[in-house]
C-alpha positions as CSV (number, residue, x, y, z in Angstrom):
1,M,6.9,-34.8,-14.7
2,T,4.8,-38.2,-14.9
3,S,1.2,-38.3,-14.5
4,L,-0.3,-40.8,-12.4
5,P,-1.2,-44.2,-13.8
6,S,-3.7,-46.4,-12.3
7,S,-1.5,-49.6,-11.8
8,V,2.3,-50.2,-11.3
9,D,4.5,-52.8,-10.1
10,V,6.4,-50.8,-7.5
11,A,5.0,-47.4,-6.0
12,I,7.8,-45.9,-4.0
13,I,6.6,-43.0,-1.6
14,G,8.5,-39.8,-1.5
15,A,11.0,-38.1,-3.4
16,G,13.5,-37.5,-1.3
17,A,16.9,-39.5,-1.3
18,A,15.7,-42.5,-0.3
19,G,13.1,-42.6,-2.6
20,L,15.5,-41.3,-5.9
21,G,17.4,-43.8,-4.8
22,A,15.4,-47.1,-4.8
23,A,13.9,-45.4,-8.2
24,H,17.4,-45.7,-9.7
25,A,18.2,-49.5,-8.4
26,L,14.7,-50.2,-9.8
27,A,15.6,-48.4,-13.5
28,G,16.4,-51.8,-15.5
29,S,15.0,-53.8,-14.0
30,G,11.7,-54.2,-16.6
31,L,9.5,-53.2,-13.8
32,S,7.0,-50.2,-13.8
33,A,7.7,-47.9,-11.0
34,I,6.3,-44.1,-10.0
35,V,7.7,-41.8,-7.1
36,L,4.9,-40.4,-5.3
37,E,5.7,-36.9,-3.8
38,A,3.4,-34.9,-1.7
39,R,5.5,-31.9,-2.5
40,D,5.5,-29.8,-5.8
41,R,9.4,-30.3,-6.3
42,L,12.3,-33.0,-5.9
43,G,14.7,-33.6,-3.1
44,G,12.5,-33.7,0.5
45,R,14.9,-32.4,3.2
46,A,17.4,-31.4,0.5
47,W,16.4,-28.3,-0.9
48,T,18.3,-25.6,-2.4
49,V,17.7,-22.1,-3.3
50,Q,18.7,-19.1,-4.7
51,A,18.3,-16.2,-1.5
52,S,19.1,-13.9,-3.8
53,P,21.2,-13.3,-6.9
54,E,24.8,-13.8,-4.6
55,V,23.7,-16.1,-2.6
56,T,22.5,-19.9,-2.7
57,F,21.5,-21.2,0.3
58,D,20.9,-25.0,1.0
59,V,17.5,-25.1,3.5
60,G,18.0,-28.5,4.1
61,C,21.5,-30.8,4.3
62,G,24.5,-28.6,3.4
63,W,27.3,-31.7,4.0
64,L,28.6,-34.5,2.2
65,H,29.0,-36.1,5.4
66,S,31.6,-39.4,5.3
67,A,32.6,-38.1,2.0
68,D,35.0,-41.1,1.2
69,K,32.1,-43.4,1.6
70,N,29.5,-40.7,0.9
71,S,27.6,-42.2,-2.6
72,F,26.6,-38.8,-3.7
73,V,30.2,-37.8,-4.2
74,A,30.6,-39.9,-7.2
75,I,26.8,-39.2,-8.3
76,A,28.3,-35.5,-8.4
77,K,30.9,-36.2,-10.3
78,Q,28.9,-38.2,-12.3
79,L,26.5,-34.5,-12.9
80,G,29.3,-32.7,-13.0
81,F,28.8,-30.9,-9.8
82,E,31.8,-29.4,-8.4
83,L,32.9,-30.3,-5.0
84,N,34.8,-28.1,-2.0
85,K,37.1,-30.0,0.2
86,D,37.7,-26.9,2.8
87,L,37.8,-28.2,6.1
88,P,34.4,-26.9,7.9
89,P,34.4,-24.3,10.2
90,W,33.4,-25.6,13.2
91,R,36.4,-26.1,15.2
92,E,38.7,-23.2,13.7
93,R,38.4,-20.3,12.0
94,A,36.9,-18.1,14.8
95,Y,36.1,-15.1,13.8
96,G,36.1,-11.9,16.4
97,N,36.5,-12.2,20.3
98,A,33.2,-13.2,21.8
99,F,35.0,-16.9,22.1
100,P,38.6,-16.5,23.4
101,Q,41.2,-19.1,22.0
102,D,41.6,-20.1,25.4
103,Q,38.3,-20.6,26.3
104,R,37.7,-22.4,23.1
105,D,40.5,-24.7,23.5
106,D,39.4,-25.3,26.7
107,F,35.5,-26.0,25.7
108,M,37.1,-28.3,23.3
109,R,38.6,-30.3,26.0
110,A,35.5,-30.6,27.4
111,M,33.9,-31.5,24.5
112,D,36.2,-34.5,23.6
113,A,35.8,-35.7,27.1
114,F,32.2,-36.2,26.7
115,Y,32.6,-37.9,23.9
116,E,34.8,-40.2,25.3
117,R,32.7,-40.6,28.4
118,L,29.8,-41.4,26.0
119,G,31.6,-43.8,24.0
120,Q,32.5,-45.7,27.2
121,A,28.8,-45.5,28.5
122,A,27.7,-47.3,24.8
123,Q,30.7,-50.2,25.3
124,T,28.2,-51.4,28.6
125,G,25.5,-51.7,26.2
126,K,23.0,-50.0,28.1
127,D,20.7,-47.5,26.2
128,E,20.4,-44.6,28.6
129,P,20.3,-40.6,27.6
130,A,23.6,-39.3,26.7
131,S,22.7,-36.3,29.1
132,L,24.4,-39.1,31.3
133,S,27.5,-38.8,29.7
134,L,28.0,-35.7,31.1
135,E,30.5,-34.5,33.8
136,V,28.4,-32.7,37.0
137,G,29.1,-29.3,37.3
138,N,31.1,-29.0,34.6
139,R,31.1,-25.3,33.5
140,W,30.6,-25.8,29.7
141,N,27.7,-28.5,30.0
142,A,24.7,-26.1,28.2
143,M,26.9,-25.7,25.5
144,I,28.1,-29.3,24.8
145,D,24.0,-29.5,25.0
146,A,24.0,-26.8,22.3
147,I,26.5,-28.7,20.1
148,S,24.0,-32.1,20.3
149,T,21.0,-29.7,19.3
150,Y,22.8,-29.0,16.0
151,I,24.4,-32.5,15.7
152,N,20.8,-34.6,16.6
153,G,18.5,-32.2,16.4
154,C,17.5,-32.5,20.1
155,E,19.2,-32.2,23.7
156,L,21.1,-34.8,25.4
157,K,18.1,-35.9,27.4
158,D,16.6,-37.0,24.5
159,M,19.5,-38.9,23.2
160,S,20.1,-42.3,23.2
161,T,23.7,-43.4,23.4
162,L,23.7,-46.8,21.6
163,D,22.3,-44.1,18.5
164,W,24.7,-41.7,18.7
165,D,27.2,-44.0,19.3
166,A,26.3,-46.1,15.9
167,Y,26.6,-43.5,13.8
168,E,29.6,-43.7,11.3
169,D,31.3,-40.2,10.8
170,T,34.5,-40.1,8.6
171,N,35.2,-36.7,9.6
172,L,36.0,-36.0,6.1
173,N,32.8,-33.2,5.4
174,W,32.8,-31.7,1.8
175,R,30.0,-29.4,0.3
176,V,28.5,-28.9,-3.3
177,R,29.3,-25.6,-5.0
178,R,25.3,-25.6,-6.8
179,G,23.7,-26.9,-3.7
180,Y,23.5,-30.5,-1.7
181,G,19.8,-29.6,-2.9
182,A,20.1,-28.9,-6.4
183,L,22.7,-32.5,-6.7
184,V,20.0,-34.5,-5.3
185,S,17.6,-32.8,-7.5
186,A,19.4,-33.3,-10.8
187,Y,20.3,-36.8,-9.5
188,G,15.9,-37.2,-9.9
189,A,15.7,-36.0,-12.8
190,P,15.8,-39.5,-14.6
191,C,12.8,-41.2,-12.4
192,P,9.4,-41.0,-13.0
193,V,7.8,-39.0,-10.4
194,A,4.5,-38.0,-9.5
195,L,4.8,-34.4,-8.4
196,N,2.1,-32.9,-5.7
197,C,0.7,-36.4,-5.3
198,N,0.0,-37.1,-1.5
199,V,-0.3,-40.0,0.0
200,T,-3.0,-40.9,2.8
201,L,-3.8,-44.3,2.8
202,I,-1.8,-47.5,1.7
203,D,-4.3,-50.3,1.9
204,H,-2.6,-54.0,1.6
205,S,-5.5,-56.0,3.0
206,G,-6.4,-57.1,-0.7
207,K,-4.1,-59.1,-3.4
208,R,-2.8,-55.9,-4.7
209,I,-1.8,-52.7,-2.3
210,R,-4.3,-50.2,-3.6
211,I,-2.8,-46.8,-2.7
212,E,-5.2,-43.3,-1.8
213,T,-3.9,-40.2,-3.2
214,S,-4.5,-36.7,-3.5
215,Q,-4.4,-37.2,-7.3
216,G,-6.4,-40.8,-7.1
217,T,-6.4,-44.1,-6.4
218,L,-3.5,-46.9,-7.9
219,T,-2.7,-50.2,-7.0
220,A,0.9,-51.6,-6.8
221,D,2.3,-55.2,-5.9
222,K,5.0,-54.0,-4.3
223,V,5.3,-50.4,-2.1
224,I,8.9,-48.9,-0.9
225,V,7.8,-46.1,1.9
226,T,10.2,-43.3,2.6
227,V,8.8,-40.5,4.1
228,P,9.9,-39.5,7.6
229,T,9.5,-41.0,10.7
230,N,7.0,-37.9,12.1
231,L,4.4,-39.0,9.5
232,I,4.1,-42.7,10.1
233,A,4.1,-41.6,13.5
234,D,1.5,-39.1,13.2
235,E,-0.6,-41.6,11.2
236,A,-0.5,-38.6,8.5
237,I,-0.3,-41.9,6.0
238,R,-2.7,-45.1,7.7
239,F,-2.1,-48.6,6.6
240,S,-4.6,-50.7,6.6
241,P,-4.3,-52.9,8.2
242,P,-2.8,-51.2,10.9
243,L,0.9,-51.7,11.8
244,P,1.6,-50.6,15.5
245,S,5.3,-52.0,15.3
246,K,6.1,-49.9,12.0
247,V,3.9,-46.3,13.8
248,G,5.7,-47.9,17.1
249,A,9.2,-47.5,15.8
250,A,8.8,-44.5,14.0
251,A,7.4,-42.7,17.1
252,G,11.0,-43.6,18.6
253,L,12.8,-42.0,16.1
254,P,11.1,-38.5,16.0
255,L,13.2,-36.2,13.9
256,G,14.6,-33.5,15.6
257,I,14.7,-29.7,15.1
258,D,17.3,-28.0,12.8
259,D,17.4,-24.7,11.3
260,K,19.4,-22.5,8.9
261,V,19.3,-18.8,7.8
262,T,21.1,-17.0,5.5
263,L,21.7,-13.1,6.1
264,A,22.6,-10.8,3.3
265,L,25.9,-8.9,4.5
266,G,27.2,-5.7,3.1
267,D,30.2,-4.6,3.2
268,A,31.6,-8.6,3.0
269,E,34.8,-7.8,2.1
270,A,35.5,-7.0,5.5
271,F,34.9,-10.0,7.1
272,P,36.8,-13.3,6.4
273,K,35.7,-16.3,4.5
274,E,34.5,-19.3,5.9
275,G,34.7,-17.7,9.2
276,N,33.4,-19.5,12.1
277,L,31.4,-17.1,14.7
278,R,30.1,-18.1,18.3
279,G,29.7,-17.0,21.6
280,A,30.8,-18.5,25.1
281,T,27.1,-17.9,25.9
282,M,26.9,-20.4,28.6
283,R,23.8,-21.4,27.4
284,T,22.0,-24.1,25.5
285,E,20.1,-21.3,23.5
286,M,22.6,-19.8,21.5
287,G,23.2,-20.3,17.6
288,T,26.7,-20.5,15.3
289,Y,27.2,-19.0,12.7
290,H,29.1,-19.5,9.2
291,I,30.5,-16.2,7.6
292,R,30.7,-16.0,3.7
293,P,30.4,-19.4,2.8
294,F,31.7,-20.2,-0.3
295,G,32.9,-16.6,0.0
296,Q,29.6,-15.4,-0.3
297,P,28.5,-11.8,0.7
298,C,25.9,-13.3,3.6
299,I,25.9,-15.1,7.1
300,E,24.5,-18.5,7.6
301,G,23.2,-18.8,11.0
302,F,22.1,-22.2,12.2
303,F,19.7,-23.2,15.2
304,G,18.8,-26.6,16.5
305,G,16.9,-28.6,19.4
306,S,13.5,-26.9,21.6
307,F,15.5,-23.5,20.8
308,A,14.7,-23.9,17.2
309,R,11.4,-25.4,17.8
310,T,11.0,-21.8,19.7
311,L,12.2,-19.9,17.4
312,E,10.3,-21.2,14.9
313,D,7.3,-21.0,16.5
314,A,7.3,-17.2,17.1
315,G,6.6,-17.0,13.6
316,E,8.1,-16.1,9.9
317,G,11.3,-14.1,10.3
318,A,11.9,-14.9,14.1
319,I,15.0,-16.9,13.6
320,A,16.5,-14.0,11.7
321,A,15.5,-11.5,14.0
322,H,17.5,-13.7,16.5
323,S,20.3,-14.2,14.8
324,I,21.2,-10.5,14.1
325,D,20.5,-9.7,17.5
326,E,23.0,-12.5,18.5
327,I,25.5,-11.3,16.0
328,A,24.9,-7.8,16.9
329,G,26.1,-8.9,20.7
330,F,29.2,-10.7,19.1
331,L,30.1,-8.5,17.1
332,G,28.9,-4.7,18.2
333,N,25.5,-2.6,17.2
334,D,27.4,-1.2,14.3
335,V,26.9,-4.6,12.3
336,R,23.1,-4.6,11.9
337,R,22.6,-2.5,9.0
338,K,24.9,-4.8,7.0
339,L,22.8,-7.5,7.7
340,K,19.3,-9.0,6.1
341,P,17.3,-11.2,6.1
342,L,17.2,-13.5,2.9
343,Y,15.6,-16.7,3.9
344,E,14.9,-19.1,7.0
345,S,14.1,-22.4,7.1
346,R,10.8,-23.8,9.6
347,W,11.3,-27.5,8.8
348,A,8.8,-28.5,12.1
349,H,6.5,-26.3,10.5
350,D,6.9,-28.7,7.1
351,P,3.5,-30.6,6.9
352,F,5.7,-33.0,4.7
353,A,8.7,-33.3,7.2
354,R,7.2,-31.9,10.6
355,G,10.9,-31.6,11.1
356,S,14.2,-32.0,10.3
357,Y,16.3,-35.3,11.1
358,S,15.7,-38.7,13.5
359,H,17.7,-39.3,16.8
360,A,16.8,-42.5,18.7
361,L,15.3,-41.9,22.2
362,P,16.8,-43.0,25.3
363,G,15.9,-46.9,24.8
364,H,15.1,-46.7,21.1
365,A,18.0,-47.6,19.2
366,G,16.7,-50.9,18.4
367,D,14.2,-49.1,16.1
368,R,16.1,-48.6,13.5
369,A,15.9,-52.3,12.5
370,V,12.3,-52.8,12.8
371,L,11.6,-49.5,10.8
372,A,14.0,-50.9,8.1
373,A,12.1,-54.2,7.9
374,P,9.5,-55.1,5.4
375,V,6.1,-56.3,5.9
376,D,5.2,-59.8,4.3
377,E,7.5,-59.3,1.7
378,R,4.8,-56.2,-0.1
379,L,5.8,-53.1,2.1
380,F,9.2,-51.8,2.3
381,F,10.9,-49.0,4.1
382,A,13.5,-46.8,3.2
383,G,14.7,-43.2,4.4
384,E,17.2,-42.1,6.7
385,A,16.2,-42.6,10.1
386,T,16.3,-46.6,8.3
387,S,19.6,-46.6,7.8
388,P,21.7,-48.5,10.8
389,T,25.0,-46.2,10.4
390,F,24.2,-42.9,8.1
391,F,20.9,-42.1,9.9
392,T,20.3,-38.2,9.7
393,T,22.4,-38.0,6.2
394,A,21.1,-37.6,2.4
395,H,23.4,-40.5,1.9
396,G,22.2,-42.6,4.3
397,A,18.8,-41.9,3.0
398,R,19.5,-42.7,-0.8
399,D,21.9,-45.8,0.6
400,S,18.4,-47.3,2.3
401,G,16.7,-46.6,-1.2
402,E,19.3,-48.9,-3.3
403,R,19.1,-51.3,0.2
404,A,15.0,-51.4,-0.4
405,A,14.9,-51.5,-4.0
406,K,17.2,-54.7,-4.0
407,E,14.7,-56.1,-1.4
408,V,11.9,-56.1,-3.7
409,L,13.7,-57.4,-6.5
410,V,14.8,-60.4,-4.3
411,A,11.2,-61.1,-3.2
412,L,10.4,-60.7,-6.9
413,G,12.7,-63.4,-7.9
414,K,14.9,-61.1,-10.2
415,P,18.1,-60.6,-10.6
416,K,20.2,-57.5,-9.7
417,P,19.4,-55.1,-12.6
418,H,22.4,-53.8,-14.8
419,T,23.8,-50.2,-12.4
420,P,23.0,-47.4,-14.3
421,S,24.9,-45.1,-15.3
422,L,23.8,-42.5,-12.3
423,R,24.3,-44.8,-9.7
424,A,27.3,-44.6,-7.3
425,K,30.1,-47.4,-7.6
């Protein structure tokens, strides 16, 4: 990795998908650039770990959503990463009797009707809480709310109807066999990055921008900020002079919570590959489980919203412990001895994320455009939260970084650079 220079043309804050997308887009422009990353690794909220010798686990993003429009698909092919195009286990492939088929069908009808009402509500142009699209008294409301916590990281009462409606989903979801986090990290490998370099202040009061970091100070002509909204809202990175419109927009786009756990599964051959397990629990505080992803001997659990936050706050291991209890409730107590905790995420407790991905609070759908707007043609903003239609995703983040880099080039009056080979076409 790169040591910290004293001066660059462009400083990029954050080596997640957005920062790496910006760095790639500036390659070949003749500008000196550096990516400043607080962590000791690339990828941000894209992170793959080897949870055991048999289990590869995406601690963060795992699905290439809208795969037919996802810029990481071409990048995966260029970098030799195998893509898995099997259907996701969300709607089909139920395992066990915890959620009988007739009830699943009834639930899906209620879910589809909710989406229909949500779409109609968005047509009115009023940015109301998505919870107002629930049918009063519907028996499935609590579980529909649980689905929102998986999709948005928050309950329906905290979700903007217009924001949910703006999200573009082509319903094509693929995976990376070696891990989405591993792909993002490989994409970033050629980029100039200073790791363990935590930015605390961006002083744009002078002719050049002064950036204070844990490794010292550097100056730049242009800065691209790609950090998660919670860090801007909490002023973990300060701007001088202050930028109240950015802090306000970031506060309107908080990161929800989504957490994952992987459990080693003994006697795995007795269980189906790519199975789906969840119960008709009739409550929002529930997990959803993916049995043997890629045929691996494990079960992945997924939790969202305030329930995920409660489990995180209960301490290390609480997510795994709850998962084992819930799975035993579905499949019987004998399954306990087959399950062993391997790895769990705790994104709300990660100091450089403070959550999983952004949602607009009711009334704040317009804040994505406010956050994305450049300041004085010197400060530029990227990250999943700035994407108009692909927010919450790694490809939305990457594309926003490319967009911000192009804004820098326009501000400098430079022609668009030759497309480097690693960029998606």
